[in-house]
C-alpha positions, 0 to 999 in steps of 0.5 A, a space after each residue: 552674807 555681804 551685800 553683793 552676795 559673797 558668802 566669805 565665811 563659807 568660801 573660806 571654810 571650804 578652801 582652808 579645809 581643802 588645803 588641810 586635806 591635801 597638805 597643800 603647804 608642805 615643803 619637801 626637804 629636797 628642792 631644786 629651785 629653793 626660795 625662802 620666804 620668812 616673816 619675823 616670828 611673833 611673841 605669843 601674846 594671845 591675839 593677832 593684831 593688825 600689825 601681825 595681819 599686815 606682816 604675815 600677809 606680806 610674806 604669804 602673798 610673796 610666797 604664794 606668788 614665787 610658788 605660782 612662778 614655779 619656785 619651791 618655797 619655804 615659808 614657815 612659822 614659829 613662836 618667839 615663846 620665851 620672855 618676861 611678859 609671859 613670866 609676869 602674866 603667870 605671876 599675875 594669874 597664879 599659873 606657870 609661864 609654859 601653860 600661859 604660852 602654850 594657850 596663846 600659841 594655840 589661839 594665834 595659830 587658829 587665828 593665823 589659820 583663819 587668815 589663810 596663811 600658807 605655812 608649812 606647820 610641820 616646821 613649826 617651832 616654839 623656842 620655849 620647847 626643850 627640843 629647841 632651847 637645847 640648841 641654844 645651850 649647845 651653841 653657847 657651848 660651841 661659842 665658849 669653845 671658840 673663845 667667843 664667851 666671857 664672864 666678867 663683872 660689868 655695869 649693867 642696866 637693871 630694871 627694878 620692876 622686872 628684876 632683870 638686866 636689860 641690854 642697852 638696846 632695851 633701854 628706851 628714850 631719853 628717860 631711860 625706860 625699860 622696853 617692857 614695862 616703862 620703869 626707869 632703869 637703874 645701873 648695877 655691877 653684876 657678874 655676867 655672861 657675854 658673847 664677844 660680838 666685837 671679835 666680828 665688828 669689822 666684818 659686820 660693819 664692812 659687809 653692810 655694804 653688800 646688803 643691797 637688798 636691805 633698806 638704806 635706813 636699816 643699813 645706816 642704823 647698823 653702821 651707827 650702832 657699830 660706830 667705828 671710828 679711826 683716831 689715835 691714842 695718846 698718853 697724858 701724864 696725870 700728877 700722882 697717877 702716871 700716864 693715862 691714855 685718851 682716844 681722839 679722832 682729832 689729834 690735830 687739835 691737841 695744842 688746844 686741849 685746855 683740860 682733861 676729863 675722866 669718867 665717873 667710874 674711871 679708877 682714878 676718879 674713884 681714888 680721888 673720890 675716897 679723899 675728895 668729898 666734892 668728887 664723891 658727891 658728884 659721882 654718887 648723886 649728880 652725874 647723869 650721862 644722859 643729862 641735857 647738859 655736860 656736868 662735872 667737878 674739878 679735882 686737884 690733879 693736873 694733866 701734862 699735854 704731851 704736845 705742849 708740856 703745859 699742865 691742864 686741870 683734870 675734871 671728873 665729867 659725866 659726859 665721859 663714858 668708861 665704855 666709850 673710848 678709854 673712859 678719859 679724853 683730852 678736851 678741846 673746847 675750841 673744836 668740840 661742842 660738848 667740850 665748848 659747853 663744858 668749858 664755858 660752864 667751868 670758865 676754862 680757856 677756849 683756844 682755836 688751833 684749827 682755821 678754815 682753809 684760806 684762799 690761795 696765797 692768803 694766811 689762815 685766820 683764827 676762827 672766833 670760837 667764843 660762841 661756838 666751836 669750829 669743828 671742821 677740818 682746816 689748817 693749824 694755827 696757834 700750834 707752833 711748828 705745825 702751823 699752816 699744816 692741813 688737819 689730815 697731814 697734821 694728824 699723821 705728823 703728830 702721831 709720829 712725833 709724839 712718843 705715846 701716840 699710836 693709831 687706834 680704832 674704837 667702836 661704839 659696839 659693846 659685847 653682848 651681855 646675854 645674862 638675865 635674872 628671870 625664869 622664862 628663858 634658856 638656862 645657861 648651861 654652866 655649873 659653878 663648882 664649890 671647889 676649885 673648878 670654877 665655872 664648868 660647861 654642862 657636857 653635851 650629853 647632859 643637854 638640855 638643861 631643862 627648866 624646873 617647875 615654876 615658882 611664883 616668887 619675887 626675884 628670879 624663880 630659878 634662885 628659889 628652885 633649890 633642888 634643881 640648882 644643887 647639882 655636881 660638878 662635871 669636871 671633878 664630881 664635887 658639889 656645885 650650883 647651877 647657873 641661875 641666869 637665863 639667856 637673852 631672848 634675842 639668842 633664841 631669834 639669832 638662828 631660828 631661821 636655820 632650825 626651820 630647815 630641819 626642825 626635827 633633827 635630833 643630833 645637831 641644831 640644823 642639818 648643814 646640807 639643807 641650811 646651805 641649800 636654802 640659806 640665805 633667807 631670800 625674803 625677810 619681813 619684819 618691823 623697823 624696831 628690830 633694825 639693830 638688835 635682832 638683825 645684828 645678832 643674827 648676822 653675828 651668829 651666821 658669821 660664827 656658824 660659817 666659820 665653825 659649823 660649815 655654813 656656806 653663807 655669812 649673811 642670813 637675809 638677802 632682802 629685807 623689808 621693814 613694813 609700816 605700821 597700821 594706824 587709826 586716824 593718824 596714830 599707831 594702833 595700841 591697846 593703851 591708846 584704845 584705838 585697835 581694830 580686832 582682826 577677828 571682827 574683820 574676818 567675821 564681818 567681811 572675810 579674811 580676803 577682804 582684810 588681806 586685800 585691803 591692807 595690801 592695796 592701801 599702801 606700799 608695804 614699807 609705809 604707814 597707812 590708816 585703817 579705814 572701815 569705808 575702804 574695807 567695805 569697798 574692798 569687800 564689794 569689789 570681791 563680790 562684784 568679781 565673783 558675780 562677773 565670773 559666775 555670769 560668764 560661766 552661766 551665759 557663755 558669750 559668743 562675741 566676735 574676736 574683733 578690734 575691741 577683743 584685740 584691745 582687751 587682749 592687749 590690756 590683759 598682756 599689759 596687766 600681767 606684765 606690769 603686775 608681775 613686775 610689781 610682785 617681784 618688787 613687793 609693791 603689792 599695792 601697785 600690782 593690785 591696782 593693775 589687777 582692779 583696772 583690768 577687771 574694770 576693763 573686762 566689766 566695761 567690755 561685757 557692758 559694751 558688747 557681747 565679749 569674745 569667750 576666749 578673750 573674756 575667760 583669759 582675762 578673768 583667769 588672769 585676774 583670778 591668778 593675779 589676785 590669788 596671792 592676796 585673796 586665796 580663798 576667793 581665788 580658789 573658788 573662782 578658779 574652780 568656777 572657771 573649770 579648773 581642777 587644780 588648786 590656784 595656789 598650784 596654778 602657773 602664774 600668767 605670762 605675757 611677752 610684751 615690752 613694759 616701756 611700750 605698754 606704758 607709752 600706749 596707756 599713757 597715749 590712750 589715757 591722755 587722749 580720753 582726758 583731752 576729749 573730755 576737756 574739749 567737750 567740757 570747755 566748749 559746752 558740747 552737750 551731745 557730741 556726734 562724731 569724734 575724730 582723732 588725728 595722728 600727727 605727721 611723721 616729721 614731728 615724730 622725727 623732730 621730737 626724737 632730735 630734740 630729745 637727744 640734742 644738747 645744742 643750745 639752738 634747737 630750731 637751728 638744729 631741726 632746720 638742718 633736716 631738709 624734710 623738716 625745713 620743708 614744712 616752713 612756718 609749721 616747723 618753726 612753730 613746733 620747734 619753738 614748742 619743743 624748745 620751750 618744753 625741752 626739759 619735759 619731753 618724753 619718747 612716745 610711740 611712732 605714728 603707726 603704733 599710735 594709730 594702731 593703739 588709738 584705733 583699738 581703744 576707740 570703743 572706749 570713747 564710743 562707749 563713754 560719749 555715745 559718739 562715732 569715733 574715727 582715728 585718722 592719719 595726718 595724710 587724711 586732713 588738712 594743715 589747719 587740723 594738723 597744727 594741733 596734732 603732736 606726738 603722744 597728743 593727737 588732734 581732736 575734732 568734735 561735732 555736735 
């Protein structure tokens, strides 16, 4: 029981049971107005943390809002249940990953239910269940049929601690650490399975422009990861080895190429290393592609520059990467910072061949590149017949003139290596025939290939599962061995959102018709850490399924929100730091509604915010006061008049509903909740000031309860019932108001500014006991003058105002006001008209009367003399106060 008398535990238990009994959150398969709301499903670590609570409160609140607005909402939950942490935990505890994972899922499901999250649990999935991962295997086979799967030797990232391959995205930081265990990652060459995502590189890149509901930062991260570059490929003749192709985006600088560089694992580098001890030592012991400085070693080779015919030295250099471009590059130190640093280190020439664009009629002047490279486009110098040619035009001419040069496009994106040497993942559905069949796909009728019993061993437990591993070849019937690699868990999450639409379907991964009805996901919420890997792979899968499985949509997520972190004293909550706050403790002490409401009102969802115990207590007290207000209204049945004060409160109810609804649409819950709390405060002030009009007061309380229902659903149900409603608030209609949002904001600004002006006058004048407060509306001509000033771009504003006879007739008053407008011209804002201002302030006069215990009068310009009117302006009425 809280100090405010709010027994959250009893309320939350009661309504969670009621929702379960009524099967409130079950979603029909056949819908007419579908809205798909989804939070990125969690890894079942065993306990919810505050990041989970924030993420899933966002999706739950939005799903509830859309449902109350009349949509049929799909809001499911599942578990990203495969992965190395469970396997490591099982090894440490001498259990098996399945039991560990299932226990964690059970715990987290209970915690989610305690938070009041409104999931359709009938659609729950766990990627470790054969009923799910058989479709990973089926999709792998379909991708293979469409030539989107390849097996080849590749240099891979290897974590010696986890004993598994890591994707590039799973290697973190300058120190190249494993994303799971922070062990330094090594490089190995292994035969791996790849999904050919590069086949979709162009579409993945170009369609980013259409993702208008995604954060710009995420879209840019995807563009950068795909990394498309337009340029040219050109051959350099390497002595004794023939032509070697280099890719460059700056063919206009080829006359400044003073050396040539090869990647350490380029075939020519490896051949040279056989006879050159220095090169071999560099490749084996010194090359560091992630080093702070470019490093390399000279060879005895030369390369012939195809533009100049000159022979230039060849280096093996660690800043050249075999999987970027062609693994070979022409180095132009005058116009590339990295090449410049290397040339300085090795004593190679640095020649400028591009100069800044000269002024008209002047000759280009070679830049000084002794200290730094000139990297901009310009005009060519020191380039023979191309001197004076602009960079872009020179690139075109050189591509035409050099025999080996061809336009080319390169990508940073590489095919997706999905092989993992571990147990707890989807078995790759391939067998390796001992005879001549090679790698053979497991037939569809034999899927799923289920995991065998877990063997607690070092390395990959599937290698130790001899009975499971030995099988027969589906093609020839001979002896064969199962593939012991499992799939990267990002395969699981690349299509799970499709499985939710038909989780029990037995003959396909998803029901095509239902998927086409529900997809794409209308609102997706998750952490920024998945901005590249998960989202890019999901987009890739969706496009493949659109091409080959009849999916009508080529993008999976219409709107994306990347929620911020929950921090404590400025630091991200983390077990390793020891600054976590337990959601379970907060629920037990203050209630789920308090935790949810505090999180949603603390900051916009995209922003980080600091956890505050004081803020939690304040939120809990607010809910207790609201409960007391509703119960008092029901017990006392007020019989106040439908007067000007009630009219003001009615207008505030409409304003709050209009503004809060717009904020819910934008997922700016903190602003919607601020509006709701302000209305609650107004209702409390109303009840303190006078006996409220029952219909107005009940309407206000009902609006507050429904506006809070998406975020604080348990108490909202309790109070909605207290107000006499038989239906669940989750099924109640969202409150509506037909008011102009712009008008509402102007009216509120007027009232707020007027109240602040009264306070300032009383404070500055030292008035202890004001008896009367007179609020004077400005004369009509000032509103006309303001409108002219806002619309005018004339340099002499006063002159333009004086062209209007009714303004000119005001004489010195018009001139003075015109000077004021001229001085504030950039900050002028449209206000309400004089009649609207009068009505708004007349309705709000009770707020001043209540605050200052004084008589308040709102008067028009016609009722006062000119000495008062000179201080009255549109939006800032004159104020006269008497003691």
